[in-house]
N, C-alpha and C positions, 0 to 999 in steps of 0.2 A: 352686538354680534356674538353669537355663542362661540365659546372656545372649542377648537377641534380636539376631540378625544385622542389621547395618546395611549397606545397599548405598550406597557413596559414589561409585559410578561416575557417576550422574546429576549430582549437585552438582559433582563435580570437572570433568566435561566442560563444564558451564555456566560454571564459573569460568575454565577455560582458554579457552573461546570468548570470554568477556568481555575477558580480558587480550589475547588475540590481536587482537580487534576494536579495542581502544583503541590498541594499538601500531601497527596498520595505519593507523587514522584519523589519529592524531597525526603519524605519520611522513609520510603523504601531504600533510598540511596544512603541515608544516614544509618539506617539499620544494618545495611550490608557492611559499610565501612567500620562500624563500631565492633563488628564481630571478627575482624581480622586486623592483625597488627601491621604497622607500617613497615617493619622489618621483613615480614613475610611477603608483602606486596613488592617491596624493593628487590628482594631476592628473586621473585618470580619474573619480574621484568628484566633483571640483570642476566638471566639465563635463557632468554627467548631464543629460539632457533629461527634465525632470520631467513634460512633457506625456505622454510614453510611459508613465511610471510611473502617472500618474493614470488613463490609459486602461486600464492593466493591472489596475486595481482591478475592472473589470467582469468579465473572465474569471475573476479570482481568486474573487470572491464567487459568481459563477455556478457555477463548478466545485464549490465547497463546498456551496452550497445544493442543487444537483441531486443530489449524492452523498447528502445526507440524505433527499431525496425518493425517490430510487431505492431506497435501503435499506428505506424504509417499504413499498414494493411487495412485498417478499419476506415480509412478515408478514401480508399479506392483510387481512381484516377485523379481525384482532386487533392491528393495528399500534399501537404506542405513539404518543404525540403527537409532532409534529414537533420540539418543543423537547426532549423526552426523548431522541430520536435525535441531535439536534444536540449535546446535552450528552455523550452517550455517545461520539460520534465525537471531540469535542474533548478529552475526558479521555483517550481511547485514544491520540490523537496526542501529547498532552502526556507521557504515560507512556513511549511509544515513543521520544520525543526525549531524555528524561533517563535512561532505563534501557535495557539491551540485551535481545536475544533476543525481541523482539516481544511483550513482556508486556502491551502495551497492548490487544491483542485480547481477552485474558482479562478485563481491567478493563472494557472496553467491554461485554462480555456480562453481567458482574455489574451494571453500571450499569443496563442495560435490565431485567434480571430484577427488581431491587429497586424499579423504578418502573413496572412494568406486570404484566400477567398472563402474560408470556412466560417460559418456562423457559430454563435455561442451554443445554440441548442445542439447542433451536431457535434461540436467539440466535447461538450459535457456528456453527450450520449456515448461517444467512444470511450471516454473515461469510465463511465458506468459499466460498459461491457467489460473493460479490463478488470475492474474491481470484482465483478461477479465471477469472471473466469478465474482470477487469482484466488478468490475465496473458495471456489470449488477445488482448485489444485491443492491449497493448503489443508483443507479438510480431508481430502483423499490421502494426503501424506500422513496425517494424524491417524486415520483409520488403518493404514497399512503398518505404520511403524510404532504406534503406541503399544500394541500387544507385545513388542519385543522387549519391553522393560516393565517394571512394576508401576505402570502408569495408574494414577488414581482411578479406581473403577467407577467412582461417582461421575467422572467426566467422560467415560467411554461412550455410554449410551447416548447422552445429549449430543456428543460429537458425531456419532453415526447418524442420528436423526437429522441434525442440521446439515450434515454432509449430503444426505439423501435429498433433502429439499433443495439444496444448492445445485446438485446435479440435475434434478428435475427442472429447475429454473433455467439452467444453462441449455438443457436440451430443448426447452420451449423456445428460447431465443434463437437457437439454431434453426428450428422448424420455421419460425416466423421469418428468419433471414432468407430462407430458400423460397418463400412465397412471394407472389407479386403483391403490390400495394392493395388492390381491391380484396384479394384473398386474406390479407392480414388485417382487414378492417375490424374484425371481431376483437382482436387484441386491444386496439385502442378503445373500443366501446367498454370492454371489461375494466380497463384502467380508469376511464372516465367515471365509471360507476363507483369505484372505490376511493376516489380522490378525496371525498369529504368524510372518510371514516378514520378510525384510529390507525388504519394501515396506510395512511396517506404517504408517509416517508418511503415505505417500501414500494408502493405503486408509482410514486414519482420517479424513483430510481429506475424501475422497470420501464417506465415511459421514456425516460432519457435513453435507456439502453436500446430501445427499439430504433432510435434514430442512429445508433452507432453500429447496427448489424447489417446495414444495407450492402456494404462491400462484400460481406461474407456470403452473399447469394451465389457467388462463384465458388464451386466446390474446391477448386485449386487453391483459392485464397483461404478458404476455411481450413483446408488440410495444413497449409503452411502456417496459419495462425496457431493451430493446436500444436504443431511441431515446435514452433518457437516457444510456446508456453511450457512444454516439457523441458526444453533446453534451459529456459530461465530458471526453473525451480530445481532442476538437477544441479545446475551450475551454482546456484545460491547455496544449496545444501553442501556441496563440496567446499565452497568457500568457508562456511562455518566450521566444517570438520578440520580444514587446514589451519584455521585460526586457533582452534583448540589444541591441535597437535603441536603448534608452535610453542606452547607452554608445557610440552612434555607430558601431556595428559593422554594416557593410553585408552582411547575410546574408539569404538568401531565406526565405520562410515555411516551406519544407520543413525548414529547420534547426530550427525550433521543434518539429516532429514528431519529427525524429531525436533531438533532445535529450530529449524526453519518453520515447522508447523506451529509450534508453541509460540515462538516470538512474533510471527506475523499475524497469527490469530489474536494475540494479545494487543498488537498495535492497531488492529481493526477498530478497537474501541478508543475514542478520543480521550486523551489523558494529558499529562504534563507536556509542555513544549519539548520536542526532541525525544519524547518518551523517557525523559530523565528519571532514573530509578526503576521504572517499570521494566524497560528492556533488560537492565542488568539483573534485577531480581528474578525475572522469569528465566534468564539464561542460567544463573546459578542454581535455581530450583531444578531445572531440567538436568543439568550436569550431575546433580546429587543422585539422580536415578541410576547413574553409572558408577556410584561410589567414588566420585572425584573429590579430592580434598578441598575444603572450603576456601582456603587462601588462594591457591592457584586458580580455582574456579572464578573467584571475584576478579583476579587480575585478567583472566581471559575475557570475562564479560566486559570489563572496562575497555580493553583493547578492541574487542569486536564492536563495541558501541562507537568508539572513536573512528574506526576504519569505515564503518557502514554509514556514518552520518556526517562526519566533519568534511571530508573532501568534496562530496557533492553539494553540501551546504555552502561551503566557501565559493565554489564555482557558481552556484545559483545566486548567491548574494552579490557577487561581483558583476554578474550579468544584469541583475536588477539595478545595481547602482549605476551601471553604464547606460542601460537602455530602458530604465524604469519610468522615465517621465511620461511617455505616451501611455504606459500601463496605468499609472495613477490617474491620468486624465480619463481613461476609459472607465475605470472603476467609479470615478466621480460622476460621469455622465451616463453610466450604466451601459447604454448601447445606442449607437447612432445608425446602425445598419439594420435592415429588415432581417428578421430571423426566418429560418426554414420551417416548413411544416414538420410535425413530429415524425411522420413516417410517410414516405412517398416513393 
């Protein structure tokens, strides 16, 4: 009996990506810490203005709460409970922090599927819509705020081009969302045609996104979704500005928006678990555009990294530890429920 051929390309590529991400992240973190003395870091943390940190709790909680509420809009009348979505997002963030390659998105979809009537395809579709929407928001932030500082010119033109493409993609999703299923059939035919091309990853994401825009056929839901998106990214930008100000760094509010754009665009690329080193390096690099001293910038970056990742990761891992048995079984068996049609 002939042996079944095994394709090792996928696992090998993922392993290489993991190693490369870890080396990059650890290398960047070591580089940052070697360029600043322990005394300077200790002094920066000793003189933190905790008033700013307490105020920062407001945008931190607002951003997370609105993200959960906005995601629920994409499910329409079949939306899982707010707490189910809260748990799914928390667990997904927790997994993404400790594991590479954005595995948290898959775990998030399984969490929703096992606790509601929503299938995997639809859950992944709503996640894809959110990622595309947030990508557009981040790129628009960069287009608006990058010219306010000496932003590297080599990055401006590609940012504008990619931003334009993302806006066009989001506009196309909105158009399809407002169409009936028969009218939107052309979109699925185009996606099917490109599935076996080098653009496979992109069209697969768009195909998933089409399953997540059905609830946005309602103009009221669409308007509310876009309003929530604005609140999320403004709130997140204010959060970064407050965190920087807590270390007595005199930067304008626009710095918070630019930090948001640079950091989240950088985190869109899979790297080290928890974006170790990458997040901190990008934040210090961005603050240098405002002539911020290196030592306090490193301290602010470490604090921002802790605040943005540790609380939600702890909550997510605690939920996973308490309720993760069924999730593990689901991942092992892949799926026992019939999935939905991609777009109907």
